[in-house]
All heavy atoms as an XYZ file, in Angstrom:
833
protein
N       6.754    -23.900     -3.297
C       5.428    -23.922     -3.861
C       5.313    -22.854     -4.943
O       5.596    -21.683     -4.718
C       4.411    -23.649     -2.745
C       2.998    -23.672     -3.194
S       1.935    -23.539     -1.729
C       0.552    -22.754     -2.432
N       4.947    -23.255     -6.133
C       4.801    -22.333     -7.249
C       3.359    -21.848     -7.298
O       2.476    -22.531     -7.804
C       5.205    -23.025     -8.550
C       5.368    -22.051     -9.681
O       5.667    -20.875     -9.414
O       5.185    -22.466    -10.837
N       3.142    -20.691     -6.761
C       1.801    -20.151     -6.603
C       1.463    -19.224     -7.766
O       2.276    -18.414     -8.181
C       1.781    -19.390     -5.275
C       0.524    -18.749     -4.917
C       0.615    -18.118     -3.534
O       1.714    -17.791     -3.070
O      -0.434    -17.960     -2.930
N       0.277    -19.343     -8.319
C      -0.184    -18.442     -9.363
C      -0.903    -17.266     -8.715
O      -1.866    -17.453     -7.978
C      -1.120    -19.159    -10.314
C      -0.434    -20.179    -11.157
C      -1.456    -20.947    -11.928
N      -1.159    -20.876    -13.341
C      -1.952    -21.341    -14.271
N      -3.111    -21.872    -13.960
N      -1.606    -21.286    -15.537
N      -0.424    -16.090     -9.004
C      -0.984    -14.877     -8.423
C      -1.748    -14.091     -9.469
O      -1.548    -14.276    -10.673
C       0.134    -14.024     -7.839
C       1.008    -14.705     -6.792
C       2.199    -13.834     -6.455
C       0.205    -15.025     -5.554
N      -2.587    -13.212     -9.013
C      -3.345    -12.341     -9.902
C      -2.771    -10.934     -9.831
O      -2.093    -10.570     -8.874
C      -4.822    -12.324     -9.490
C      -5.489    -13.666     -9.637
C      -6.926    -13.596     -9.165
C      -7.590    -14.957     -9.278
N      -8.966    -14.926     -8.764
N      -3.073    -10.152    -10.845
C      -2.630     -8.768    -10.888
C      -3.795     -7.873    -10.453
O      -4.933     -8.065    -10.892
C      -2.190     -8.402    -12.304
C      -1.569     -7.028    -12.492
C      -0.244     -6.929    -11.730
C      -1.341     -6.750    -13.968
N      -3.497     -6.920     -9.582
C      -4.516     -6.007     -9.073
C      -4.042     -4.564     -9.204
O      -2.859     -4.266     -9.009
C      -4.814     -6.283     -7.599
C      -5.445     -7.628     -7.356
C      -4.667     -8.731     -7.042
C      -6.825     -7.790     -7.446
C      -5.245     -9.974     -6.822
C      -7.413     -9.026     -7.230
C      -6.626    -10.112     -6.915
O      -7.204    -11.337     -6.703
N      -4.992     -3.683     -9.538
C      -4.742     -2.238     -9.558
C      -5.334     -1.644     -8.301
O      -6.506     -1.853     -7.998
C      -5.431     -1.585    -10.758
C      -4.772     -1.817    -12.054
C      -5.524     -1.206    -13.242
N      -5.997      0.142    -13.013
C      -7.177      0.593    -13.441
N      -8.007     -0.185    -14.093
N      -7.534      1.832    -13.211
N      -4.540     -0.920     -7.566
C      -5.029     -0.144     -6.431
C      -5.134      1.291     -6.913
O      -4.133      1.893     -7.314
C      -4.085     -0.256     -5.240
C      -4.199     -1.586     -4.482
C      -3.301     -2.622     -5.120
C      -3.883     -1.413     -3.048
N      -6.356      1.814     -6.908
C      -6.636      3.117     -7.499
C      -7.242      4.038     -6.442
O      -8.233      3.673     -5.801
C      -7.631      2.968     -8.682
C      -7.914      4.307     -9.334
C      -7.103      1.962     -9.698
N      -6.668      5.237     -6.272
C      -7.257      6.178     -5.317
C      -8.620      6.645     -5.826
O      -8.777      6.944     -7.009
C      -6.250      7.323     -5.266
C      -5.437      7.203     -6.497
C      -5.483      5.774     -6.922
N      -9.618      6.662     -4.941
C     -10.961      7.064     -5.338
C     -11.449      8.302     -4.597
O     -12.458      8.881     -4.980
C     -11.966      5.901     -5.134
C     -11.943      5.395     -3.700
C     -11.699      4.789     -6.127
C     -13.023      4.377     -3.377
N     -10.759      8.706     -3.569
C     -11.170      9.868     -2.780
C     -10.524     11.137     -3.333
O      -9.396     11.114     -3.825
C     -10.763      9.682     -1.322
N     -11.251     12.227     -3.232
C     -10.709     13.528     -3.633
C      -9.553     13.903     -2.709
O      -9.477     13.439     -1.566
C     -11.803     14.585     -3.568
N      -8.673     14.757     -3.209
C      -7.514     15.174     -2.409
C      -7.917     15.855     -1.101
O      -7.178     15.788     -0.118
C      -6.627     16.128     -3.214
C      -5.910     15.415     -4.350
O      -5.775     14.178     -4.298
O      -5.485     16.114     -5.294
N      -9.070     16.494     -1.083
C      -9.507     17.192      0.129
C     -10.435     16.341      0.999
O     -11.003     16.845      1.973
C     -10.171     18.520     -0.226
C     -11.424     18.339     -1.086
O     -11.666     17.223     -1.587
O     -12.148     19.331     -1.268
N     -10.567     15.070      0.692
C     -11.404     14.166      1.489
C     -10.809     14.043      2.892
O      -9.611     13.780      3.048
C     -11.461     12.790      0.826
C     -12.470     11.857      1.464
O     -12.427     11.683      2.708
O     -13.281     11.275      0.735
N     -11.623     14.222      3.938
C     -11.103     14.154      5.309
C     -10.585     12.765      5.707
O      -9.829     12.652      6.668
C     -12.299     14.556      6.167
C     -13.496     14.400      5.303
C     -13.044     14.569      3.890
N     -10.933     11.723      4.964
C     -10.433     10.380      5.277
C      -8.928     10.247      5.059
O      -8.311      9.308      5.569
C     -11.169      9.326      4.448
C     -12.569      9.100      4.940
O     -12.780      8.683      6.069
N     -13.548      9.418      4.106
N      -8.330     11.155      4.302
C      -6.877     11.100      4.103
C      -6.132     11.396      5.404
O      -4.990     10.987      5.572
C      -6.434     12.084      3.014
C      -6.804     11.653      1.625
C      -7.764     12.190      0.834
C      -6.220     10.582      0.870
N      -7.812     11.532     -0.366
C      -6.875     10.540     -0.377
C      -5.207      9.665      1.115
C      -6.558      9.616     -1.368
C      -4.886      8.741      0.134
C      -5.551      8.714     -1.090
N      -6.765     12.118      6.320
C      -6.162     12.439      7.624
C      -4.736     12.956      7.503
O      -3.837     12.567      8.244
C      -6.180     11.203      8.535
C      -7.545     10.675      8.923
C      -7.402      9.352      9.663
C      -8.286     11.683      9.772
N      -4.505     13.821      6.538
C      -3.186     14.406      6.359
C      -2.235     13.571      5.525
O      -1.144     14.020      5.184
N      -2.604     12.349      5.191
C      -1.765     11.501      4.338
C      -1.945     11.947      2.896
O      -2.823     12.726      2.567
C      -2.164     10.034      4.492
N      -1.094     11.416      2.017
C      -1.256     11.747      0.607
C      -1.351     10.467     -0.216
O      -0.909      9.397      0.219
C      -0.118     12.625      0.124
C       1.253     12.030      0.259
C       2.291     13.030     -0.178
C       3.679     12.471      0.025
N       4.708     13.382     -0.391
N      -1.910     10.612     -1.381
C      -2.096      9.475     -2.281
C      -0.760      9.064     -2.898
O       0.091      9.900     -3.192
C      -3.074      9.851     -3.385
O      -3.105      8.858     -4.375
N      -0.595      7.778     -3.098
C       0.577      7.261     -3.811
C       0.273      7.115     -5.299
O       1.113      6.671     -6.059
C       0.966      5.883     -3.264
C       1.389      5.902     -1.831
N       2.593      6.433     -1.416
C       0.771      5.470     -0.710
C       2.695      6.307     -0.101
N       1.602      5.733      0.345
N      -0.940      7.453     -5.695
C      -1.356      7.265     -7.077
C      -1.733      5.804     -7.314
O      -1.914      5.028     -6.383
N      -1.832      5.439     -8.569
C      -2.210      4.075     -8.916
C      -1.017      3.141     -8.789
O       0.095      3.483     -9.171
C      -2.735      4.044    -10.349
C      -3.334      2.729    -10.740
C      -4.032      2.784    -12.080
O      -4.813      3.723    -12.303
O      -3.780      1.870    -12.892
N      -1.273      1.950     -8.242
C      -0.217      0.961     -8.019
C      -0.702     -0.391     -8.534
O      -1.857     -0.755     -8.324
C       0.127      0.859     -6.506
C       1.190     -0.180     -6.254
C       0.561      2.210     -5.965
N       0.170     -1.128     -9.218
C      -0.130     -2.493     -9.668
C       0.625     -3.477     -8.795
O       1.838     -3.318     -8.582
C       0.315     -2.705    -11.121
C      -0.545     -2.103    -12.207
C       0.150     -2.242    -13.555
C      -1.889     -2.767    -12.253
N      -0.073     -4.493     -8.294
C       0.577     -5.499     -7.458
C       0.157     -6.903     -7.875
O      -0.955     -7.113     -8.356
C       0.272     -5.301     -5.948
C       0.739     -3.955     -5.468
C      -1.185     -5.498     -5.645
N       1.056     -7.842     -7.680
C       0.745     -9.261     -7.836
C       0.446     -9.792     -6.445
O       1.246     -9.632     -5.521
C       1.923    -10.014     -8.452
N      -0.731    -10.420     -6.305
C      -1.161    -10.868     -4.984
C      -2.126    -12.042     -5.112
O      -2.590    -12.371     -6.199
C      -1.825     -9.714     -4.244
N      -2.424    -12.647     -3.962
C      -3.329    -13.804     -3.931
C      -4.794    -13.397     -4.117
O      -5.555    -14.049     -4.814
C      -3.167    -14.537     -2.605
C      -1.802    -15.125     -2.417
C      -1.646    -15.776     -1.033
N      -0.274    -16.192     -0.857
C       0.595    -15.598     -0.054
N       0.230    -14.563      0.675
N       1.832    -16.033      0.019
N      -5.194    -12.329     -3.426
C      -6.576    -11.852     -3.436
C      -6.573    -10.332     -3.424
O      -5.518     -9.704     -3.255
C      -7.337    -12.343     -2.189
O      -6.724    -11.746     -1.029
C      -7.328    -13.859     -2.066
N      -7.747     -9.735     -3.544
C      -7.848     -8.278     -3.465
C      -7.392     -7.774     -2.095
O      -6.706     -6.758     -1.993
C      -9.285     -7.844     -3.738
N      -7.761     -8.493     -1.045
C      -7.310     -8.118      0.298
C      -5.808     -8.234      0.441
O      -5.154     -7.394      1.062
N      -5.243     -9.281     -0.143
C      -3.798     -9.463     -0.110
C      -3.099     -8.358     -0.894
O      -2.002     -7.930     -0.536
C      -3.431    -10.844     -0.658
C      -1.959    -11.172     -0.508
O      -1.402    -10.929      0.594
O      -1.356    -11.673     -1.479
N      -3.735     -7.861     -1.950
C      -3.158     -6.763     -2.735
C      -2.986     -5.525     -1.860
O      -1.978     -4.824     -1.944
C      -4.041     -6.453     -3.933
N      -3.952     -5.261     -0.990
C      -3.834     -4.124     -0.065
C      -2.656     -4.329      0.886
O      -1.907     -3.399      1.179
C      -5.127     -3.953      0.730
C      -6.308     -3.478     -0.096
C      -7.543     -3.295      0.772
N      -8.714     -2.932     -0.005
C      -9.010     -1.695     -0.401
N      -8.209     -0.699     -0.086
N     -10.097     -1.455     -1.093
N      -2.484     -5.550      1.358
C      -1.379     -5.858      2.274
C      -0.032     -5.720      1.574
O       0.915     -5.162      2.137
C      -1.558     -7.265      2.872
C      -2.782     -7.280      3.789
C      -0.308     -7.703      3.627
C      -3.220     -8.654      4.222
N       0.060     -6.209      0.337
C       1.310     -6.106     -0.429
C       1.718     -4.644     -0.575
O       2.873     -4.280     -0.353
C       1.171     -6.782     -1.809
C       2.348     -6.443     -2.705
C       1.042     -8.290     -1.664
N       0.764     -3.784     -0.930
C       1.072     -2.360     -1.079
C       1.455     -1.733      0.257
O       2.408     -0.951      0.344
C      -0.127     -1.633     -1.689
N       0.740     -2.103      1.308
C       1.021     -1.582      2.643
C       2.438     -1.923      3.082
O       3.126     -1.106      3.707
C       0.006     -2.144      3.660
O      -1.292     -1.676      3.309
C       0.328     -1.722      5.073
N       2.903     -3.124      2.753
C       4.240     -3.555      3.156
C       5.347     -2.720      2.537
O       6.462     -2.695      3.050
C       4.432     -5.030      2.817
C       3.610     -5.946      3.700
C       3.620     -7.402      3.263
O       4.106     -7.697      2.136
O       3.135     -8.248      4.023
N       5.060     -2.015      1.438
C       6.063     -1.161      0.804
C       6.154      0.221      1.433
O       7.110      0.957      1.198
C       5.756     -1.016     -0.687
C       6.059     -2.235     -1.516
C       7.552     -2.464     -1.713
N       8.165     -1.465     -2.533
C       8.260     -1.527     -3.853
N       7.783     -2.561     -4.503
N       8.828     -0.557     -4.524
N       5.151      0.587      2.234
C       5.196      1.890      2.893
C       6.176      1.852      4.057
O       6.399      0.810      4.661
C       3.812      2.260      3.439
C       2.812      2.635      2.390
C       1.489      3.050      2.991
O       0.952      2.303      3.837
O       0.989      4.104      2.614
N       6.703      3.007      4.382
C       7.569      3.136      5.543
C       6.729      2.992      6.806
O       5.619      3.504      6.885
C       8.261      4.497      5.522
C       9.328      4.751      6.564
C      10.486      3.769      6.396
C       9.845      6.175      6.453
N       7.245      2.283      7.772
C       6.528      2.048      9.029
C       7.297      2.713     10.161
O       8.522      2.856     10.099
C       6.421      0.538      9.268
C       5.591      0.189     10.485
O       4.507      0.772     10.649
O       6.015     -0.671     11.261
N       6.596      3.118     11.201
C       7.264      3.712     12.364
C       8.356      2.798     12.912
O       9.365      3.261     13.418
C       6.252      3.999     13.479
C       5.506      5.287     13.303
C       4.148      5.286     13.073
C       6.165      6.496     13.366
C       3.460      6.475     12.916
C       5.487      7.692     13.212
C       4.125      7.681     12.985
N       8.163      1.493     12.827
C       9.146      0.569     13.380
C      10.408      0.487     12.525
O      11.430     -0.030     12.963
C       8.524     -0.826     13.538
C       7.440     -0.832     14.612
S       6.655     -2.421     14.835
C       8.019     -3.407     15.423
N      10.376      1.020     11.287
C      11.531      0.976     10.397
C      12.552      2.072     10.711
O      13.699      1.985     10.305
C      11.093      1.124      8.938
C      10.223     -0.028      8.469
O      10.365     -1.134      9.030
O       9.414      0.171      7.554
N      12.106      3.129     11.379
C      12.994      4.255     11.670
C      12.786      4.720     13.106
O      11.873      4.280     13.785
C      12.739      5.440     10.706
C      11.305      5.954     10.861
C      13.042      5.055      9.279
C      11.021      7.227     10.115
N      13.617      5.650     13.530
C      13.493      6.226     14.861
C      12.450      7.337     14.816
O      12.754      8.491     14.540
C      14.850      6.783     15.304
C      14.777      7.461     16.650
O      13.886      7.120     17.434
O      15.616      8.332     16.909
N      11.205      6.959     15.023
C      10.118      7.934     14.988
C       9.047      7.523     15.983
O       8.953      6.371     16.370
C       9.524      8.007     13.582
N       8.232      8.483     16.402
C       7.118      8.168     17.294
C       6.130      7.300     16.523
O       6.185      7.248     15.312
C       6.466      9.457     17.754
N       5.212      6.552     17.072
C       4.704      6.741     18.409
C       5.557      6.123     19.502
O       5.752      6.737     20.527
C       3.320      6.112     18.369
C       3.390      5.095     17.305
C       4.403      5.598     16.319
N       6.045      4.912     19.360
C       6.872      4.306     20.400
C       7.423      2.992     19.879
O       7.037      2.514     18.814
C       6.047      4.061     21.655
N       8.324      2.421     20.646
C       8.872      1.127     20.249
C       7.769      0.091     20.166
O       6.799      0.145     20.888
C       9.919      0.680     21.270
C      11.178      1.514     21.222
C      12.207      0.993     22.193
O      12.290     -0.223     22.391
O      12.919      1.830     22.759
N       7.919     -0.857     19.319
C       7.042     -2.001     19.058
C       5.627     -1.625     18.614
O       4.723     -2.423     18.693
C       7.015     -2.981     20.237
C       6.051     -2.628     21.374
O       5.566     -1.489     21.438
O       5.786     -3.511     22.188
N       5.423     -0.410     18.115
C       4.120      0.012     17.608
C       4.206      0.147     16.092
O       5.028      0.886     15.578
C       3.680      1.353     18.199
C       3.602      1.343     19.697
C       2.550      0.377     20.186
C       2.484      0.416     21.700
N       1.894     -0.753     22.275
N       3.356     -0.567     15.391
C       3.363     -0.508     13.937
C       2.278      0.432     13.430
O       1.287      0.673     14.117
C       3.162     -1.910     13.330
O       3.239     -1.820     11.912
C       1.837     -2.515     13.729
N       2.476      0.955     12.240
C       1.475      1.819     11.609
C       0.855      1.138     10.393
O       0.146      1.783      9.634
C       2.122      3.148     11.183
O       3.263      2.865     10.369
C       2.538      3.970     12.378
N       1.111     -0.129     10.199
C       0.605     -0.850      9.027
C      -0.913     -0.777      8.910
O      -1.455     -0.688      7.820
C       1.049     -2.318      9.056
C       2.553     -2.511      9.022
C       3.093     -2.338      7.644
C       4.565     -2.702      7.609
N       5.287     -1.994      6.589
N      -1.634     -0.841     10.027
C      -3.099     -0.824      9.975
C      -3.643      0.544      9.560
O      -4.797      0.654      9.170
C      -3.684     -1.231     11.334
C      -3.376     -2.658     11.720
S      -3.875     -3.881     10.495
C      -5.638     -3.797     10.631
N      -2.815      1.585      9.616
C      -3.257      2.929      9.261
C      -2.947      3.284      7.809
O      -3.171      4.408      7.385
C      -2.598      3.945     10.194
N      -2.481      2.345      7.035
C      -2.106      2.598      5.646
C      -3.302      3.083      4.830
O      -4.423      2.585      4.980
C      -1.559      1.316      5.021
O      -1.411      1.479      3.621
N      -3.054      4.018      3.923
C      -4.116      4.495      3.034
C      -4.614      3.373      2.123
O      -5.771      3.376      1.707
C      -3.657      5.701      2.185
C      -3.369      6.902      3.077
C      -2.458      5.367      1.317
N      -3.761      2.401      1.823
C      -4.164      1.290      0.957
C      -5.214      0.395      1.611
O      -5.971     -0.279      0.926
C      -2.957      0.439      0.563
C      -1.985      1.155     -0.321
C      -0.704      1.439      0.126
C      -2.341      1.546     -1.598
C       0.194      2.095     -0.688
C      -1.449      2.219     -2.425
C      -0.174      2.492     -1.970
N      -5.265      0.381      2.915
C      -6.222     -0.472      3.627
C      -7.588      0.186      3.810
O      -8.542     -0.459      4.219
C      -5.637     -0.879      4.974
C      -4.376     -1.725      4.816
C      -3.794     -2.094      6.138
N      -4.638     -3.036      6.827
C      -4.405     -4.341      6.924
N      -3.343     -4.856      6.350
N      -5.216     -5.125      7.589
N      -7.682      1.449      3.493
C      -8.922      2.197      3.668
C      -9.752      2.132      2.383
O      -9.372      2.699      1.358
C      -8.611      3.650      4.035
C      -9.839      4.436      4.411
O     -10.933      4.183      3.936
N      -9.641      5.423      5.269
N     -10.900      1.477      2.444
C     -11.758      1.309      1.268
C     -12.403      2.611      0.799
O     -12.916      2.672     -0.314
C     -12.838      0.267      1.561
C     -12.269     -1.122      1.750
C     -13.311     -2.157      2.130
O     -14.474     -1.772      2.410
O     -12.965     -3.334      2.133
N     -12.357      3.641      1.628
C     -12.879      4.942      1.219
C     -11.838      5.741      0.434
O     -12.173      6.733     -0.200
C     -13.336      5.739      2.445
C     -14.529      5.114      3.133
C     -14.914      5.891      4.356
C     -16.098      5.212      5.036
N     -16.452      5.887      6.285
N     -10.586      5.309      0.521
C      -9.509      6.015     -0.175
C      -9.042      5.286     -1.430
O      -8.746      5.908     -2.434
C      -8.321      6.208      0.774
C      -8.595      7.030      2.029
C      -7.358      7.094      2.902
C      -9.073      8.426      1.661
N      -8.943      3.959     -1.356
C      -8.448      3.151     -2.474
C      -9.413      2.028     -2.798
O      -9.975      1.402     -1.898
C      -7.087      2.523     -2.134
C      -5.911      3.364     -2.533
C      -5.429      4.354     -1.696
C      -5.272      3.178     -3.754
C      -4.350      5.131     -2.053
C      -4.190      3.946     -4.123
C      -3.731      4.924     -3.277
O      -2.670      5.692     -3.641
N      -9.594      1.774     -4.081
C     -10.338      0.605     -4.518
C      -9.352     -0.368     -5.164
O      -8.275      0.044     -5.610
C     -11.477      0.976     -5.503
O     -12.300     -0.166     -5.704
C     -10.930      1.453     -6.834
N      -9.731     -1.634     -5.200
C      -8.874     -2.669     -5.787
C      -9.612     -3.285     -6.966
O     -10.763     -3.706     -6.842
C      -8.529     -3.763     -4.754
C      -7.605     -4.803     -5.369
C      -7.886     -3.150     -3.523
N      -8.941     -3.327     -8.113
C      -9.532     -3.845     -9.339
C      -8.648     -4.969     -9.874
O      -7.446     -4.774    -10.078
C      -9.639     -2.735    -10.407
C     -10.466     -1.564     -9.869
C     -10.225     -3.283    -11.700
C     -10.349     -0.301    -10.693
N      -9.244     -6.132    -10.094
C      -8.489     -7.252    -10.665
C      -8.234     -6.983    -12.144
O      -9.127     -6.560    -12.876
C      -9.258     -8.558    -10.491
C      -8.471     -9.767    -10.948
C      -9.187    -11.082    -10.700
O     -10.034    -11.149     -9.786
O      -8.886    -12.039    -11.426
N      -7.007     -7.236    -12.582
C      -6.604     -7.015    -13.965
C      -6.336     -8.372    -14.617
O      -5.581     -9.171    -14.077
C      -5.315     -6.154    -14.036
C      -4.853     -5.983    -15.470
C      -5.528     -4.818    -13.355
N      -6.935     -8.598    -15.751
C      -6.682     -9.831    -16.490
C      -5.904     -9.467    -17.741
O      -6.482     -9.123    -18.766
C      -8.001    -10.526    -16.841
C      -7.769    -11.869    -17.505
O      -6.637    -12.292    -17.702
N      -8.845    -12.535    -17.848
N      -4.573     -9.533    -17.649
C      -3.737     -9.152    -18.787
C      -3.115    -10.360    -19.485
O      -2.278    -10.215    -20.360
C      -2.658     -8.163    -18.359
C      -1.671     -8.759    -17.388
O      -1.813     -9.893    -16.942
N      -0.656     -7.989    -17.027
N      -3.490    -11.562    -19.073
C      -2.986    -12.770    -19.726
C      -1.618    -13.221    -19.250
O      -1.136    -14.263    -19.677
N      -0.981    -12.460    -18.383
C       0.344    -12.837    -17.873
C       0.198    -13.615    -16.580
O      -0.784    -13.466    -15.866
C       1.204    -11.599    -17.631
C       1.559    -10.843    -18.881
C       2.462     -9.674    -18.547
C       2.812     -8.878    -19.792
N       3.663     -7.728    -19.480
N       1.199    -14.428    -16.281
C       1.227    -15.161    -15.015
C       2.246    -14.513    -14.084
O       3.323    -14.115    -14.514
C       1.598    -16.621    -15.238
C       0.500    -17.430    -15.878
C       0.807    -18.918    -15.858
O       1.740    -19.341    -15.144
O       0.103    -19.649    -16.558
N       1.878    -14.431    -12.825
C       2.760    -13.873    -11.804
C       2.963    -14.931    -10.726
O       2.021    -15.607    -10.334
C       2.145    -12.599    -11.213
C       1.978    -11.516    -12.246
C       0.814    -11.427    -13.003
C       2.993    -10.607    -12.496
C       0.665    -10.451    -13.972
C       2.853     -9.637    -13.461
C       1.691     -9.563    -14.197
O       1.548     -8.598    -15.162
N       4.193    -15.058    -10.268
C       4.515    -16.081     -9.275
C       5.187    -15.509     -8.035
O       5.515    -16.249     -7.123
C       5.402    -17.165     -9.899
C       4.727    -17.874    -11.027
N       3.810    -18.883    -10.836
C       4.802    -17.708    -12.371
C       3.363    -19.318    -11.990
N       3.945    -18.612    -12.944
N       5.412    -14.197     -8.021
C       6.048    -13.575     -6.869
C       5.211    -12.389     -6.409
O       4.923    -11.484     -7.201
C       7.462    -13.111     -7.226
C       8.199    -12.539     -6.049
C       9.658    -12.250     -6.381
O      10.164    -12.642     -7.421
N      10.315    -11.543     -5.497
N       4.809    -12.410     -5.124
C       4.045    -11.308     -4.555
C       4.880    -10.048     -4.559
O       6.059    -10.074     -4.223
C       3.653    -11.605     -3.108
C       2.498    -12.530     -2.949
C       2.255    -12.855     -1.470
N       1.548    -11.789     -0.785
C       1.988    -11.179      0.300
N       3.128    -11.500      0.852
N       1.271    -10.235      0.870
N       4.270     -8.943     -4.923
C       4.987     -7.686     -4.847
C       4.392     -6.613     -5.727
O       3.447     -6.839     -6.482
N       4.982     -5.432     -5.625
C       4.568     -4.296     -6.434
C       5.170     -4.465     -7.823
O       6.377     -4.653     -7.971
C       5.009     -2.969     -5.792
C       4.678     -1.799     -6.693
C       4.349     -2.790     -4.428
N       4.334     -4.419     -8.840
C       4.757     -4.566    -10.230
C       5.043     -3.206    -10.855
O       6.008     -3.038    -11.583
C       3.675     -5.300    -11.060
C       3.344     -6.655    -10.441
C       4.084     -5.427    -12.510
C       4.511     -7.621    -10.366
N       4.194     -2.218    -10.536
C       4.358     -0.892    -11.124
C       3.752      0.145    -10.180
O       2.787     -0.141     -9.472
C       3.673     -0.833    -12.491
C       4.018      0.423    -13.266
O       5.128      0.958    -13.086
O       3.170      0.886    -14.058
N       4.311      1.326    -10.211
C       3.835      2.410     -9.357
C       4.879      2.766     -8.319
O       5.794      1.988     -8.051
N       4.730      3.928     -7.763
C       5.680      4.409     -6.771
C       4.988      4.592     -5.434
O       3.976      5.299     -5.353
C       6.287      5.756     -7.220
O       6.900      5.585     -8.487
C       7.309      6.250     -6.219
N       5.527      3.963     -4.429
C       5.024      4.130     -3.071
C       6.087      4.907     -2.311
O       7.157      4.385     -2.012
C       4.721      2.770     -2.409
C       3.652      2.037     -3.225
C       4.279      2.971     -0.964
C       3.352      0.648     -2.743
N       5.798      6.177     -2.054
C       6.799      7.041     -1.435
C       7.042      6.648      0.014
O       6.186      6.063      0.669
C       6.375      8.505     -1.523
O       5.230      8.725     -0.745
N       8.220      6.969      0.486
C       8.584      6.655      1.870
C       8.729      7.932      2.699
O       9.283      7.899      3.787
C       9.878      5.817      1.957
C       9.670      4.450      1.350
C      11.034      6.540      1.312
N       8.220      9.040      2.171
C       8.337     10.298      2.915
C       7.087     10.592      3.742
O       6.816     11.732      4.103
C       8.617     11.456      1.970
C       7.492     11.716      0.986
O       6.569     10.874      0.892
O       7.536     12.755      0.305
N       6.346      9.564      4.075
C       5.131      9.744      4.862
C       5.409      9.866      6.347
O       4.557     10.302      7.102
C       4.156      8.580      4.630
O       4.834      7.371      4.915
C       3.646      8.568      3.209
N       6.600      9.475      6.767
C       6.980      9.541      8.174
C       8.299     10.291      8.272
O       9.233     10.003      7.524
C       7.137      8.144      8.792
C       5.801      7.389      8.724
C       7.620      8.231     10.231
C       5.898      5.967      9.169
N       8.403     11.209      9.205
C       9.635     11.979      9.384
C      10.388     11.418     10.575
O       9.858     11.328     11.681
C       9.329     13.469      9.581
C       8.607     14.015      8.351
C      10.603     14.249      9.866
C       8.083     15.414      8.520
N      11.634     11.051     10.357
C      12.462     10.487     11.420
C      12.838     11.538     12.439
O      13.029     12.708     12.119
C      13.738      9.898     10.809
O      14.621      9.498     11.818
N      12.993     11.116     13.692
C      13.482     12.018     14.725
C      15.008     12.077     14.712
O      15.608     12.796     15.477
C      13.021     11.534     16.114
O      13.490     10.216     16.346
C      11.516     11.574     16.236
N      15.630     11.319     13.807
C      17.083     11.300     13.710
C      17.632     12.439     12.865
O      18.830     12.615     12.758
C      17.551      9.976     13.099
C      17.226      8.792     13.964
C      17.516      7.466     13.269
O      17.643      7.408     12.047
N      17.609      6.412     14.040
N      16.761     13.236     12.256
C      17.206     14.320     11.374
C      17.765     15.452     12.186
O      17.289     15.834     13.182
C      16.049     14.806     10.474
C      15.564     13.661      9.620
C      16.488     15.964      9.624
C      14.373     13.991      8.762
């Protein structure tokens, strides 16, 4: 299925000292190709490191995807971008999503 996707900017809107960060840090602005604004948050979240990807707490079979900063509307806003280009593959187009948000117990 050849799906037409839209381009979205995920932009941090909270100050660095905002308590909603809960010790997390901003990834800065990220551009993603996605189906909807909600899907754009999911696409960005999928690029973050998850507890299930490495040997780290909390425990086996527990994901941290729901705790992503991208899913928090108080931390990130999503803006649709109309740049005239067509996108057909979901994913991050531009921006860096760091993977140092979780420290492995294997170190």
